[in-house]
C-alpha positions as CSV (number, residue, x, y, z in Angstrom):
1,M,70.3,132.5,139.4
2,P,68.8,134.8,136.7
3,R,69.4,133.2,133.3
4,K,72.2,134.9,130.8
5,Y,71.0,138.9,129.6
6,I,67.9,138.9,131.7
7,I,69.2,141.4,134.2
8,K,69.1,144.8,132.4
9,V,71.9,147.7,134.0
10,Y,72.0,149.4,130.7
11,K,75.1,151.9,129.8
12,P,74.9,155.2,128.4
13,N,76.1,155.0,124.9
14,A,76.6,151.9,123.6
15,Y,75.3,149.1,120.9
16,Y,73.0,146.0,121.8
17,H,71.3,142.6,120.8
18,I,68.0,142.1,121.4
19,Y,65.9,139.4,121.2
20,N,62.9,136.7,122.2
21,R,60.6,134.3,121.0
22,G,57.0,133.0,121.2
23,V,55.8,131.7,124.2
24,E,56.5,127.9,124.5
25,K,58.4,129.1,120.9
26,R,54.7,129.4,119.0
27,A,54.4,131.9,116.0
28,I,54.5,135.2,117.0
29,F,54.0,136.3,113.8
30,L,51.4,134.3,111.8
31,T,50.7,136.6,108.5
32,P,52.8,139.4,106.1
33,E,50.0,141.8,108.3
34,D,51.5,140.9,111.6
35,Y,55.4,141.5,110.1
36,K,54.5,145.1,109.5
37,K,52.3,146.0,112.3
38,F,55.4,144.7,114.2
39,L,57.2,147.1,112.5
40,H,55.3,150.0,112.2
41,F,55.1,149.5,115.8
42,L,58.8,149.7,116.4
43,K,58.8,152.9,114.5
44,E,56.2,154.4,116.1
45,S,58.6,153.6,119.6
46,I,62.1,154.1,117.9
47,T,61.1,157.9,116.7
48,R,59.9,158.7,120.9
49,T,63.6,157.6,121.7
50,E,67.1,158.1,121.2
51,V,67.6,154.9,120.8
52,C,68.9,154.3,116.9
53,M,67.8,151.5,115.1
54,V,70.9,149.7,113.8
55,S,69.4,146.3,112.4
56,Y,66.4,144.0,112.2
57,C,65.6,140.4,111.6
58,L,61.7,139.6,112.3
59,M,61.5,135.7,112.1
60,H,57.7,133.3,112.6
61,N,58.7,132.9,116.0
62,H,61.4,135.2,117.5
63,Y,63.2,138.4,116.6
64,H,65.6,140.1,116.6
65,L,67.2,144.3,117.2
66,L,71.0,145.6,117.5
67,V,70.2,149.2,117.9
68,Y,72.4,151.9,119.5
69,Q,71.3,154.2,123.0
70,Q,71.7,157.3,124.6
71,N,70.0,157.2,127.1
72,P,70.4,154.2,129.5
73,R,66.8,153.7,130.0
74,D,65.6,154.4,126.2
75,I,65.9,150.6,125.9
76,T,63.6,149.7,128.4
77,K,60.8,152.5,127.4
78,L,61.3,151.2,123.6
79,M,60.8,147.6,124.9
80,R,57.8,148.0,126.5
81,S,56.3,149.6,123.9
82,V,56.4,147.9,121.4
83,R,55.9,144.7,123.5
84,T,52.4,146.0,124.8
85,K,51.5,147.6,121.8
86,Y,52.1,144.8,119.8
87,S,51.1,141.8,122.1
88,S,47.7,143.7,122.3
89,N,47.1,143.8,119.3
90,F,47.4,140.2,118.2
91,N,45.5,139.2,121.3
92,Y,42.4,140.9,120.0
93,K,43.1,139.9,116.5
94,Y,43.4,136.6,117.2
95,D,40.9,136.3,120.3
96,R,43.6,134.8,123.0
97,V,44.6,136.1,126.1
98,G,48.6,135.9,127.9
99,C,51.5,135.8,127.8
100,L,52.5,136.1,124.4
101,F,56.4,136.4,124.8
102,Q,58.3,134.3,126.8
103,S,59.5,136.3,129.7
104,S,61.2,139.2,129.4
105,Y,63.4,140.1,126.1
106,R,67.4,139.2,126.2
107,A,69.7,142.3,125.5
108,R,73.0,141.8,125.1
109,I,75.4,144.3,125.1
110,I,77.9,145.3,122.3
111,K,82.1,145.0,123.2
112,S,83.5,145.5,120.6
113,E,83.6,146.5,116.7
114,E,84.3,143.1,115.4
115,D,81.0,142.1,117.9
116,L,78.9,144.7,115.9
117,L,79.8,143.2,112.6
118,A,79.5,139.8,113.6
119,T,75.6,140.4,115.0
120,S,74.8,142.2,113.0
121,A,75.9,139.2,110.0
122,Y,73.7,136.9,112.4
123,I,71.1,138.8,112.9
124,H,70.9,138.8,108.7
125,N,72.1,135.6,108.2
126,N,68.5,134.3,110.1
127,P,66.4,133.6,107.6
128,Y,69.3,131.4,106.0
129,R,70.0,129.8,109.7
130,D,65.9,129.1,110.2
131,K,65.5,127.6,106.2
132,P,69.0,126.4,104.9
133,G,68.8,127.6,101.0
134,S,66.7,130.3,101.5
135,I,68.9,134.1,100.6
136,P,68.8,136.5,103.3
137,K,69.5,139.4,100.6
138,K,65.3,138.5,99.6
139,Y,64.1,137.9,102.7
140,Q,61.7,141.4,103.0
141,Y,61.1,141.5,107.3
142,T,64.9,142.3,107.7
143,S,67.0,145.4,107.4
144,L,70.0,144.4,104.9
145,P,67.8,145.6,102.1
146,E,69.0,148.7,103.8
147,Y,72.3,147.9,104.0
148,L,72.2,147.3,100.1
149,G,71.0,150.1,98.7
150,T,67.8,148.1,97.8
151,R,64.9,149.7,100.2
152,T,65.2,153.0,102.3
153,T,63.7,153.3,105.8
154,T,63.9,157.4,107.3
155,W,64.2,154.9,111.3
156,V,67.0,152.7,110.1
157,N,70.5,153.6,110.5
158,T,73.2,152.0,108.3
159,Q,75.7,154.4,108.9
160,N,77.9,153.1,111.2
161,I,78.5,149.7,110.1
162,I,78.7,151.0,106.3
163,S,81.0,153.2,107.5
164,I,83.6,150.3,109.0
165,F,83.3,148.6,105.2
166,K,83.1,151.9,103.9
167,Q,87.2,153.0,105.3
168,H,89.1,149.3,104.1
169,N,87.7,149.9,100.4
170,S,84.9,153.2,99.6
171,V,84.3,151.7,96.2
172,F,83.2,147.8,96.7
173,W,82.3,148.6,100.6
174,I,78.8,146.5,99.6
175,N,81.1,142.9,98.0
176,D,83.1,143.4,101.0
177,Y,79.7,143.9,103.6
178,L,78.4,140.3,101.5
179,K,80.9,138.8,101.2
180,Y,81.3,139.1,105.6
181,H,77.5,137.6,105.9
182,E,78.5,134.6,103.5
183,D,82.1,134.1,105.5
184,K,79.7,134.6,109.0
185,R,77.5,131.5,107.3
186,K,79.5,129.4,106.0
187,E,81.3,129.6,110.0
188,R,78.2,128.8,111.2
189,M,77.4,125.7,109.3
190,D,80.7,124.9,110.0
191,L,79.9,124.8,113.8
192,G,77.0,122.8,113.4
């Protein structure tokens, strides 16, 4: 039986949580330049598809992406492009051969508005989960600064998630967004 989220039959006009890690759980980002190169390839590939980047987080040995796609083949095109370019670049730079990523990436469909918000919070809280005591909003390889208005990136679309918070409180939506992230972080800590 295939592993969960490996078989990818994508639906049009749907959100997906995409993630993967290095083969044998090895680091896939060794320097700040590696993170920047992955983001460069991601941006370049996003602009060639109809995929909308909602949230992302790159950690030393894995990545998380939250995307929206219109065309059911766009995620496949996006991920094939990013993985091929980044793996080739990494292998050349570090004089290595073979697979960089652990099997194929995983893709989970987002089933509700709550799932969308919880997945975005999970992605943005990854730095804290990886290093308890760190401050997720200060981690630079995530899209959280776009949501907080401290960085502008043209290829990250924050509007759908921000609009959910603005519906409830148009003046203090950033505080609500941060509180939601904090609550989700505490929930995960309570679960162990």
